[in-house]
C-alpha positions in Angstrom: 179.3 271.8 -122.5 178.9 275.3 -120.9 175.6 277.1 -120.7 175.0 279.2 -123.8 172.6 282.1 -122.8 169.9 282.3 -125.4 168.3 285.5 -126.7 165.7 287.1 -124.5 162.2 285.7 -124.6 160.6 282.3 -124.1 162.0 279.0 -125.4 161.9 275.3 -124.5 165.0 273.2 -123.6 165.2 269.4 -123.7 166.4 267.7 -120.6 166.4 264.4 -118.7 165.5 263.5 -115.2 168.7 262.8 -113.2 167.2 260.9 -110.3 167.7 257.3 -109.1 164.6 255.9 -110.8 164.3 253.5 -113.8 162.0 255.8 -115.7 164.7 258.4 -116.7 162.0 260.7 -118.0 162.5 263.2 -120.9 161.8 266.7 -119.7 160.8 269.9 -121.5 161.9 273.0 -119.6 160.2 276.3 -120.5 162.6 279.3 -120.0 161.6 282.9 -120.1 164.2 285.7 -119.9 166.7 283.3 -118.3 164.4 281.8 -115.7 162.8 278.4 -115.9 159.1 278.9 -115.5 157.7 275.4 -116.3 158.7 271.8 -116.5 156.8 268.9 -118.1 157.3 265.4 -119.5 158.1 265.1 -123.2 155.1 263.6 -125.0 157.3 262.6 -127.9 159.5 260.3 -125.7 157.8 256.9 -125.7 158.8 255.9 -122.1 157.7 259.2 -120.6 154.5 259.8 -122.6 154.4 263.4 -121.4 154.1 262.6 -117.7 156.4 263.3 -114.8 156.1 261.9 -111.3 154.7 264.2 -108.6 158.2 265.0 -107.3 159.9 266.0 -110.6 156.8 267.8 -111.8 157.7 270.3 -109.1 161.4 270.3 -109.8 161.4 274.1 -110.0 160.7 274.1 -106.3 164.0 272.3 -105.8 165.9 274.4 -108.4 164.8 277.7 -107.0 164.5 276.7 -103.3 165.7 279.5 -101.0 167.6 276.7 -99.2 170.0 276.2 -102.2 173.7 276.5 -101.5 175.0 279.3 -103.7 178.6 279.9 -102.5 181.5 277.9 -101.0 181.4 277.8 -97.2 183.9 277.0 -94.5 182.9 275.5 -91.1 183.0 277.8 -88.1 181.3 275.7 -85.4 181.7 272.2 -84.2 181.2 269.3 -86.6 177.5 268.6 -86.8 176.4 272.0 -85.8 176.0 273.2 -89.4 177.6 276.7 -88.9 179.6 278.1 -91.8 181.0 281.3 -93.3 181.3 282.2 -96.9 184.6 281.9 -98.8 185.7 282.1 -102.4 186.1 279.2 -104.8 189.8 279.9 -104.8 190.0 279.7 -101.0 187.9 276.5 -101.0 189.9 274.7 -103.8 193.2 275.8 -102.3 192.2 274.5 -98.9 191.0 271.2 -100.4 194.1 270.6 -102.6 196.4 271.6 -99.7 194.7 269.3 -97.2 194.5 266.3 -99.6 198.1 266.7 -100.6 199.3 266.9 -97.0 197.2 263.9 -96.0 198.5 261.9 -99.0 202.1 262.7 -98.0 201.7 262.0 -94.3 199.5 258.9 -94.4 199.5 257.8 -98.1 196.7 258.6 -100.6 194.6 255.6 -99.4 193.8 257.7 -96.4 191.5 259.7 -98.7 188.1 258.3 -99.7 185.5 259.5 -102.2 181.9 258.8 -101.2 179.2 259.2 -103.9 176.2 257.4 -105.3 173.2 258.3 -107.5 172.2 261.8 -106.4 172.5 262.3 -110.2 172.4 259.3 -112.6 173.9 261.2 -115.6 177.0 259.5 -117.0 179.1 262.6 -116.6 178.0 263.9 -113.3 177.6 260.5 -111.7 181.1 259.2 -112.6 183.6 260.7 -115.0 186.0 263.5 -114.0 185.6 262.6 -110.3 186.7 259.0 -110.9 189.7 260.2 -112.9 190.7 262.6 -110.2 190.6 260.0 -107.3 192.2 257.3 -109.5 195.1 259.6 -110.3 195.3 260.7 -106.7 195.6 257.1 -105.5 192.7 257.3 -103.1 190.9 254.3 -101.6 188.4 252.9 -104.1 184.7 253.0 -103.1 182.6 249.9 -103.6 179.2 251.5 -104.5 176.9 248.8 -103.1 174.2 250.6 -101.2 171.3 249.9 -103.6 171.5 247.3 -106.3 174.7 245.2 -106.3 173.1 242.1 -104.7 170.3 241.9 -107.2 172.6 242.6 -110.1 175.0 239.9 -109.0 172.2 237.4 -108.6 170.6 238.3 -112.0 173.8 238.3 -114.0 174.9 234.9 -112.6 171.8 233.4 -114.3 171.1 235.8 -117.2 174.6 237.1 -117.9 174.0 240.8 -117.9 171.6 243.5 -116.7 169.4 242.9 -119.7 165.6 242.1 -119.8 162.3 243.0 -121.3 161.5 246.2 -123.0 159.2 248.1 -120.5 157.0 249.2 -123.3 156.0 245.6 -124.0 154.4 245.0 -120.5 151.2 246.5 -121.8 150.8 243.3 -123.9 151.4 240.9 -121.0 148.6 238.6 -119.8 150.1 238.1 -116.3 152.4 240.4 -114.5 154.1 239.6 -111.2 155.3 242.8 -109.6 157.9 241.4 -107.2 159.5 243.7 -104.5 158.4 247.0 -106.1 156.0 249.7 -105.2 155.8 250.8 -108.8 153.4 253.7 -108.2 156.1 255.4 -106.2 159.2 254.2 -107.8 158.5 253.2 -111.4 155.5 255.2 -112.6 155.9 254.5 -116.3 156.1 250.8 -115.9 152.9 251.1 -113.8 151.1 252.9 -116.7 151.9 249.9 -118.9 150.8 247.5 -116.2 147.5 249.4 -115.9 147.1 249.3 -119.7 147.6 245.5 -119.6 145.1 245.3 -116.8 142.5 247.2 -118.9 143.1 244.6 -121.6 142.4 241.8 -119.2 145.8 241.0 -117.7 146.1 239.8 -114.1 148.4 241.7 -111.8 149.9 240.1 -108.7 152.0 242.0 -106.2 154.6 240.1 -104.2 155.6 242.4 -101.3 155.7 242.0 -97.5 153.2 244.9 -97.1 150.2 246.1 -99.0 151.8 249.0 -100.8 149.7 251.4 -102.9 150.7 249.3 -105.9 149.7 246.1 -104.2 146.3 247.6 -103.3 145.6 248.1 -107.0 146.6 244.6 -108.1 144.2 241.7 -108.4 146.1 239.8 -105.8 148.7 240.5 -103.1 151.1 237.8 -101.9 152.8 239.0 -98.7 155.8 236.8 -97.7 157.9 237.6 -94.7 160.9 239.8 -95.6 163.8 237.8 -97.0 161.9 234.6 -97.9 161.5 235.3 -101.6 163.8 232.5 -102.7 161.7 230.0 -100.8 158.6 231.3 -102.7 160.4 231.1 -106.0 161.5 227.5 -105.4 158.0 226.5 -104.4 156.7 227.9 -107.7 159.4 225.9 -109.5 158.3 222.8 -107.5 154.8 223.1 -108.8 155.9 223.9 -112.4 158.0 220.7 -112.4 155.5 218.5 -110.6 152.5 219.6 -112.8 154.3 219.3 -116.1 154.2 223.1 -116.7 157.9 223.4 -117.7 158.7 224.3 -121.4 161.1 221.4 -122.0 161.9 222.5 -125.5 163.1 225.9 -124.3 164.9 224.4 -121.3 166.7 221.8 -123.4 167.8 224.3 -126.1 168.7 227.3 -124.0 169.4 226.5 -120.4 172.1 224.8 -118.2 171.5 222.7 -115.2 167.8 221.9 -115.2 168.0 218.5 -113.5 170.0 220.0 -110.6 167.6 222.9 -110.3 164.6 220.5 -110.4 166.2 218.4 -107.7 166.6 221.3 -105.3 163.0 222.5 -106.1 161.7 219.1 -105.1 162.9 219.9 -101.6 160.8 223.1 -101.5 157.2 221.9 -101.4 154.5 224.5 -101.2 153.8 223.4 -97.7 157.4 224.0 -96.6 157.6 227.4 -98.4 154.2 228.4 -96.9 155.6 227.8 -93.4 158.8 229.7 -94.2 157.1 232.7 -96.0 154.1 232.6 -93.6 151.6 232.7 -96.5 148.8 230.2 -97.4 149.9 227.1 -99.3 146.9 227.4 -101.6 148.1 230.9 -102.6 151.5 229.5 -103.7 149.8 226.7 -105.7 147.5 229.1 -107.4 150.3 231.6 -108.2 152.6 228.9 -109.7 149.9 227.4 -111.8 148.8 230.8 -113.1 152.4 231.5 -114.0 152.9 228.2 -115.8 149.7 228.4 -117.8 149.5 232.0 -118.9 151.3 233.4 -121.9 152.8 235.9 -122.2 153.8 236.1 -118.5 156.1 238.8 -117.2 157.9 239.6 -114.0 158.9 243.1 -113.0 161.3 242.4 -110.2 162.9 245.3 -108.3 165.5 245.8 -105.6 163.3 245.8 -102.6 163.5 242.0 -102.3 167.3 241.8 -102.2 168.0 243.9 -99.1 168.6 241.0 -96.8 171.3 238.4 -96.1 170.3 236.2 -99.0 169.3 238.9 -101.5 171.6 237.8 -104.3 170.5 234.2 -104.2 166.8 235.3 -104.0 167.3 237.2 -107.2 169.0 234.1 -108.8 166.0 232.0 -107.9 163.5 234.5 -109.4 165.7 234.9 -112.6 165.3 231.2 -113.3 161.5 231.3 -113.6 161.0 232.9 -117.1 163.3 230.3 -118.8 161.5 227.4 -117.1 158.2 228.3 -118.7 159.7 229.7 -121.9 158.4 233.2 -121.1 161.4 234.7 -122.9 159.9 233.6 -126.3 157.5 236.5 -126.2 158.4 240.3 -126.3 155.7 240.7 -123.6 157.1 237.8 -121.6 160.2 237.2 -119.5 161.4 239.6 -116.8 163.0 243.0 -116.1 165.3 243.9 -113.3 167.4 246.5 -115.1 168.1 247.5 -118.7 171.4 249.1 -117.9 173.5 246.3 -119.4 171.8 246.9 -122.8 173.7 250.2 -123.3 177.1 250.1 -124.9 178.7 252.7 -122.7 182.5 252.9 -122.5 182.9 253.1 -118.7 186.7 252.9 -118.9 186.8 256.0 -121.1 184.6 257.9 -118.6 186.4 256.8 -115.5 190.0 256.0 -116.7 190.8 253.2 -114.3 194.2 253.1 -116.0 195.2 256.1 -114.0 195.1 254.1 -110.7 198.5 253.8 -109.2 199.4 250.7 -107.2 196.7 248.6 -105.6 194.6 250.9 -103.4 192.2 249.3 -100.9 188.5 249.2 -101.6 186.0 250.4 -98.9 182.4 249.3 -99.0 180.0 252.3 -98.9 177.3 250.2 -97.1 179.7 249.9 -94.1 180.9 253.5 -94.0 180.2 253.8 -90.3 182.7 251.0 -89.6 185.2 252.4 -92.2 185.3 255.8 -90.6 185.5 254.5 -87.0 187.7 251.5 -87.3 189.4 251.1 -90.7 193.1 250.5 -90.6 194.9 252.4 -91.8 192.4 255.2 -90.8 190.5 257.3 -93.3 191.7 260.9 -92.8 189.7 262.6 -95.6 186.3 262.0 -97.2 184.9 263.8 -100.2 181.1 263.4 -100.4 179.0 264.2 -103.5 175.8 262.8 -105.0 175.0 261.3 -101.6 173.9 262.0 -98.0 175.4 259.1 -96.0 174.6 260.5 -92.6 170.9 260.1 -93.5 171.0 257.1 -95.9 173.7 254.7 -94.7 172.9 252.0 -92.2 173.5 252.1 -88.5 173.4 255.9 -88.2 175.0 256.2 -84.8 178.2 254.6 -86.2 178.1 256.9 -89.3 177.7 260.0 -87.2 180.5 259.0 -84.9 182.8 258.6 -87.9 181.9 262.0 -89.5 182.2 263.8 -86.1 185.9 262.9 -85.8 188.0 266.1 -85.4 190.9 264.5 -87.3 188.7 263.7 -90.4 188.8 266.3 -93.2 185.3 266.4 -94.7 184.3 268.0 -98.0 180.7 267.9 -99.2 179.5 269.1 -102.6 175.7 269.4 -102.7 172.7 271.6 -103.6 171.6 271.7 -100.0 172.9 271.6 -96.4 172.1 268.0 -95.8 172.6 266.0 -92.6 176.0 265.1 -94.0 176.8 268.7 -95.0 176.5 269.7 -91.3 179.7 267.8 -90.7 181.7 269.4 -93.6 184.9 271.4 -93.2 184.4 272.7 -96.7 180.9 272.9 -98.2 180.6 273.4 -102.0 177.5 274.5 -104.0 176.4 272.1 -106.7 174.3 272.7 -109.8 170.9 271.2 -110.4 170.0 269.3 -113.5 168.7 272.5 -115.2 172.2 274.0 -114.8 174.6 271.5 -116.3 175.1 269.2 -119.3 174.8 265.4 -119.1 174.2 262.2 -121.0 171.8 259.6 -119.7 171.3 255.9 -120.2 168.5 254.2 -118.1 168.0 251.1 -116.0 164.3 250.9 -116.9 164.0 251.6 -120.7 166.0 251.6 -123.9 166.5 255.2 -124.8 169.7 257.3 -124.7 169.1 260.9 -123.7 170.9 264.2 -123.5 170.4 266.9 -120.9 171.1 270.4 -122.0 171.5 273.1 -119.4 168.4 275.4 -119.6 169.5 278.1 -117.1 172.7 279.6 -115.9 174.1 278.1 -112.6 172.6 279.8 -109.6 175.0 281.8 -107.5 178.5 280.2 -107.8 177.3 276.6 -108.1 179.4 274.2 -110.2 178.8 270.7 -111.6 180.8 267.8 -110.4 182.9 267.6 -113.6 184.1 271.2 -113.2 184.9 270.9 -109.5 187.2 268.0 -110.2 188.6 269.6 -113.3 189.7 272.5 -111.2 191.0 270.4 -108.4 193.1 268.3 -110.8 194.8 271.5 -112.0 195.5 272.6 -108.4 197.0 269.1 -107.6 199.2 269.4 -110.7 197.7 266.5 -112.6 198.8 267.1 -116.2 197.4 264.1 -118.0 195.4 265.3 -121.1 192.2 263.7 -119.9 191.8 266.3 -117.1 191.4 269.0 -119.8 188.5 267.2 -121.4 185.3 269.4 -121.5 181.9 267.8 -120.9 181.2 267.4 -124.6 184.4 265.5 -125.1 183.7 263.2 -122.1 180.2 262.5 -123.5 181.5 261.6 -127.0 184.1 259.2 -125.4 181.3 257.4 -123.6 179.5 256.2 -126.7 181.0 253.0 -128.2 180.2 253.9 -131.8 181.4 250.5 -133.2 178.6 248.7 -131.3 175.6 247.8 -133.5 173.2 248.9 -130.7 174.4 252.5 -131.4 174.0 252.3 -135.2 173.0 255.7 -136.3 173.3 257.2 -132.9 175.9 259.7 -131.9 176.1 262.8 -129.7 175.2 265.1 -132.6 171.9 263.2 -133.1 171.2 263.3 -129.4 171.9 267.1 -129.3 169.5 267.5 -132.2 166.7 265.2 -131.1 167.1 265.0 -127.3 166.8 261.2 -127.3 167.2 258.0 -129.4 166.1 254.4 -128.8 168.9 251.9 -129.0 169.1 250.2 -132.4 167.2 247.1 -131.3 164.1 245.4 -132.9 160.9 247.2 -132.3 159.4 244.1 -130.7 162.5 243.3 -128.6 162.7 239.8 -127.2 166.3 239.5 -126.0 166.3 235.7 -125.3 163.6 234.4 -127.6 166.2 232.1 -129.1 168.6 231.8 -126.2 171.8 233.7 -126.8 172.2 234.6 -123.2 175.3 236.7 -122.4 176.6 234.1 -120.0 179.9 232.2 -120.4 177.9 229.2 -121.8 175.5 231.2 -123.9 172.6 229.6 -121.9 170.4 230.6 -119.0 172.6 229.3 -116.2 170.4 227.6 -113.6 173.7 226.2 -112.4 176.6 228.7 -112.5 180.0 227.2 -113.2 181.5 230.6 -112.5 180.1 230.7 -108.9 181.1 227.0 -108.4 184.7 228.0 -109.4 184.5 230.7 -106.7 183.5 228.2 -104.1 179.9 229.4 -104.0 176.8 227.3 -104.3 176.3 226.8 -108.1 172.5 226.6 -107.6 170.4 229.4 -106.2 170.2 228.9 -102.4 167.5 229.8 -99.9 169.5 232.0 -97.5 167.3 233.3 -94.7 167.7 236.7 -93.1 170.2 236.9 -90.3 167.6 238.5 -88.2 164.4 236.4 -88.2 162.6 233.9 -85.9 163.8 231.1 -88.2 167.4 232.0 -88.1 167.9 233.7 -84.7 165.2 232.7 -82.2 167.0 234.4 -79.3 167.2 237.7 -81.0 163.6 237.4 -82.2 162.4 236.8 -78.7 163.7 240.3 -77.8 162.9 242.0 -81.1 160.0 240.1 -82.6 159.0 242.4 -85.5 160.7 242.5 -88.9 161.1 246.1 -90.1 161.3 247.3 -93.7 161.9 250.9 -94.7 160.8 251.3 -98.4 160.8 254.7 -100.1 158.2 257.2 -99.1 156.1 258.3 -102.1 157.0 261.9 -101.3 160.8 261.4 -101.2 163.4 259.9 -103.5 165.9 258.4 -101.2 166.8 261.6 -99.2 166.2 264.0 -102.1 163.2 266.2 -101.9 162.9 265.2 -98.2 163.5 268.7 -96.9 161.4 270.8 -99.3 158.4 272.4 -97.6 155.7 271.1 -100.0 157.0 267.5 -99.7 157.3 267.6 -96.0 153.8 269.0 -95.7 152.5 266.1 -97.7 154.5 263.5 -95.8 153.5 265.0 -92.4 155.6 263.1 -89.9 157.6 259.9 -90.0 155.2 257.0 -89.8 155.3 253.4 -88.8 152.7 251.0 -90.3 151.9 248.1 -88.0 149.2 245.5 -88.1 146.2 245.8 -85.7 147.2 242.6 -83.9 150.8 243.7 -83.3 149.5 247.2 -82.2 147.0 245.7 -79.8 149.6 243.4 -78.2 151.6 246.5 -77.4 148.9 248.9 -76.3 149.5 251.1 -79.4 146.6 253.1 -80.9 146.5 254.7 -84.3 148.2 258.1 -84.3 150.2 257.4 -81.1 153.9 258.3 -81.0 156.0 255.2 -80.8 159.7 254.3 -80.4 161.2 251.6 -82.7 164.3 250.1 -81.2 166.9 247.3 -81.3 170.5 247.0 -80.0 171.8 249.4 -82.7 169.6 252.4 -81.7 166.1 253.8 -81.9 163.9 256.3 -83.6 160.5 257.9 -83.2 157.5 257.7 -85.5 153.7 258.0 -85.5 151.8 254.8 -85.5 149.5 254.0 -88.4 147.6 250.9 -87.4 146.6 249.2 -90.6 146.1 245.8 -92.2 148.4 247.1 -95.0 151.2 245.9 -92.7 151.1 242.1 -92.4 151.4 240.5 -88.9 155.0 240.4 -87.7 156.2 243.2 -90.1 156.4 247.0 -89.5 156.9 249.5 -92.3 158.8 252.8 -91.9 158.5 254.8 -95.2 161.9 256.5 -95.7 164.3 258.3 -95.9 163.8 261.2 -93.6 166.6 263.7 -92.9 167.7 263.0 -89.3 167.6 266.7 -88.3 164.0 267.0 -89.6 162.8 263.9 -87.8 161.5 263.8 -84.2 164.3 263.0 -81.9 166.9 263.6 -84.6 167.0 260.0 -85.8 165.6 258.1 -88.8 165.0 254.5 -89.7 168.7 253.9 -90.3 169.3 254.2 -86.5 168.3 250.5 -86.3 169.4 249.1 -89.7 172.6 247.0 -89.9 175.9 247.3 -91.7 175.9 243.5 -92.4 176.2 242.7 -96.1 174.5 240.4 -98.6 175.6 237.0 -99.8 176.4 238.2 -103.3 177.3 241.8 -104.3 178.2 242.8 -100.8 175.2 245.1 -100.7 173.3 246.7 -97.8 170.8 244.6 -95.8 168.3 247.4 -94.9 165.4 244.9 -94.7 167.2 242.3 -92.5 166.2 244.1 -89.3 164.4 243.0 -86.2 162.9 245.6 -83.8 160.5 246.1 -81.0 158.0 248.9 -80.9 156.6 250.6 -77.8 154.6 253.7 -77.0 156.9 256.7 -76.8 
């Protein structure tokens, strides 16, 4: 849907936040004489409640930044130098189409790779015309694993789909476990419900390896070592079974495999889990009994706890807990990882996988460094959009080595000249959310939303859909789907025959801005079972995983890099490092804008006073964090917020804006998780020394 310039004067346009956050806030953009002058949360949108996070509240700084790319560019210097000259769109598209065509003829279309993720979460700009283009081209497929696939695989193996509690019901919970999430920074509107529950007398418990700002505001903080969450969950199960706190009626009616699960839980005594997690046994006992005796009890589990070798199985273990105590009976009980599976979106209509020719290979985005350096047959072209892999992908040295290849044709479509853009042969200007149309689901609430463009594109910026529409024409793709405009794509995405969309279509969304899915007001998805698993039950034991040769029960899979699993490595690199999101950044978005950089200051490393003293490190001292993969620099923050044995590097900094030109991903690993083949950012041993 193109931008339709309104009459002169002031008016308000409805939008939706595009960023990788479960809140998917509804925005109201005030426009005067064609320029956006204010942005605020929509008070009529129940999840948003009129509030935006501190980042998006200043979205106009991003939209009108003098650093915005406004014209197509062509590289003039060496790769990585970031020197470009202006060209026209015709020159850019002709070059791209010509090079992709030549590479496909010489090496086969699998030599071409798209690389994208969640720079925008809108259904159209995230994945529609772009997928159609690369499917029709025959390019290598991209396995988009860098964030959530381990947790989703673990959750769905037990629950059946990415479905859970309604976030609005957390305000009524009596006990909330916030597991692997710094909600203040990454899930603000869940946090407002948790705070409301707290005011009503609920108890909040944070489970996190470090005392995050969220943990600091909870009644209790449980700080297991990274990657030991499954052991903690099993010890809780042990206590629930031992002390008769299991809801046997719910278990007998609606679950599968209780006896086998109970037998494995019997192996994980609180004493054993305490030694594994390095937390007090009494704390485990207290947590389990509180969970088994409080109703309604809720868990907000997030993706922080799945970024290690056993991440998928850890999520499986946590997903078992609500059914054991019958927490799903209550709208304010149960758990939430993601609500994305609640939306009846026709992904095939958006992406058109039927256009794929042959059986192209699949490349895992979390191992892009290895793919660009060592894949056979080699990757000869990469088209990057909605992502900044040079900054965000693990093992940066390997990633940089791949992007620096002279024989690799690199196209980047972005709003800014990112670390990745510095390696582009052709650099294309992208629109911001205020400049294009989109349709939004959410992974944290139950409302569909539309985003109308509120201003004309700045300079010559184009949205993803239009770039790939134009490229398809130049490549001679004549299938009718490549002529679809954005409105047609959006209409095709909504499965109108699904009862969850009763009364909801694009026309209503265009009129009202948003609509809650047609679900009960007091939504309790599994109050009477009806799990979307093959058995229709909560599957403590997974027949599907057994058929694949996997452990049918959740397993305790320790990190590859820990004293318990690799004593020799831990002797050299004794500190576990996690790199959770900085409150000032959203992945690598916002991480270059002056106001956010000023607030963040400099890359920091939180370490416990005992670990600092043992290394002669004082607060504020520059330090080097290193392992066999690389090293980066940060400023020490000596604080008990970091537990002993764990260091915390808030991320993700752009490499070129960080001291020494490296960020935390210099030391992270390309190894993948047990389920979902996801990144293992928090499975990382390091040593720290004064710089």
